[in-house]
VOGU-3710 file (C-alpha; in Angstrom, 3 decimals, decimal comma):
1> mlslrthali> 105,090/91,489/118,234  108,021/90,805/116,177  111,312/92,588/115,592  111,043/94,954/112,892  113,663/92,628/110,961  111,562/89,827/110,996  108,500/91,891/109,721  110,663/93,147/106,772  111,826/89,648/105,774  108,380/88,231/106,153
11> cgglfaamll> 106,987/91,439/103,744  110,127/91,076/101,608  109,802/87,092/101,160  106,158/87,423/100,405  107,108/90,187/97,601  109,636/87,889/96,050  107,336/85,026/96,104  105,037/86,883/93,705  107,595/88,296/91,365  108,769/84,527/91,063
21> igwggtalqg> 105,713/83,014/90,425  104,935/85,724/87,874  108,536/85,742/86,420  108,679/82,014/86,422  105,607/81,431/84,795  106,208/84,095/81,855  110,317/82,394/81,296  108,413/78,606/81,438  105,467/80,118/79,026  108,453/81,633/76,973
31> agmlpkdpgp> 110,718/78,791/76,445  107,064/76,762/75,276  107,505/74,598/78,941  104,021/76,004/79,376  101,297/76,314/76,931  100,500/79,744/76,209  96,210/79,193/77,410  97,173/77,764/81,269  93,652/75,842/81,191  92,634/74,436/84,429
41> wrlpmmilmf> 95,377/76,260/86,023  94,518/79,898/85,518  91,423/80,248/88,867  94,122/78,155/90,969  97,190/80,793/89,897  94,857/83,497/89,924  93,635/82,757/94,084  97,512/81,918/94,934  98,669/85,229/93,409  95,455/86,916/95,225
51> tlvvafafsa> 96,403/85,179/98,384  99,869/86,354/98,296  98,934/90,391/97,589  96,360/90,152/100,338  99,144/88,828/102,624  101,704/90,654/101,397  99,531/94,105/102,495  98,954/92,476/105,754  102,543/92,119/106,778  103,539/95,859/105,227
61> apvmvklvla> 101,367/96,970/107,838  103,296/96,441/111,007  106,965/96,849/108,785  105,341/101,090/108,174  104,197/101,171/111,660  107,304/99,969/113,391  109,490/102,331/110,774  107,381/105,434/111,725  107,700/104,709/114,977  110,967/104,227/115,482
71> nqggrvfagi> 111,821/107,533/113,607  109,661/109,323/115,829  111,532/108,878/118,818  108,003/108,631/120,756  108,056/112,100/120,113  104,253/112,212/118,776  102,609/109,010/119,357  103,621/108,648/123,227  100,423/107,206/124,635  100,050/104,728/121,995
81> seraivftlw> 101,532/101,260/121,610  102,591/100,067/118,380  100,347/96,965/118,423  97,114/98,717/119,275  97,837/100,902/115,784  98,985/97,622/114,010  95,727/95,585/115,122  93,881/98,748/114,269  95,317/98,800/110,700  94,556/94,724/110,371
91> glmaagcaia> 91,033/95,121/111,237  90,397/98,160/109,137  91,852/96,155/106,409  89,987/93,252/107,415  87,049/94,741/107,089  87,249/96,335/103,838  88,344/93,172/102,359  84,988/91,465/104,235  83,273/93,753/102,264  84,884/94,570/98,925
101> ipaavqggmf> 86,302/90,520/98,386  82,491/89,059/97,915  81,684/92,010/95,680  84,464/91,577/93,716  83,782/88,079/93,528  80,314/88,449/92,626  81,455/90,902/89,239  83,609/88,417/88,149  86,927/89,165/89,532  88,482/85,154/88,238
111> k> 86,920/85,536/85,333
//
């Protein structure tokens, strides 16, 4: 596992990327540099933003686990490694994504 600082930088970088892409696109549209109707760029940008949201969610899990375990001082989760907790969370998140994303796409997620 990487350090808390590294995981926090990855998580913060993904969050900043989401904000900058959203604000940047809005600013460019407001300035008239981009058309109001994104046309062929709509679907790729929706996929990009969705991918960033999923990556951000997955990157937040180790940050939260490391923060909780660092503040516990080994009292509560003495026999469990943080690596096992993070991989279990990622597995549950991946299982949820494997079920929810195809259903959402089939239901018109990107329309």
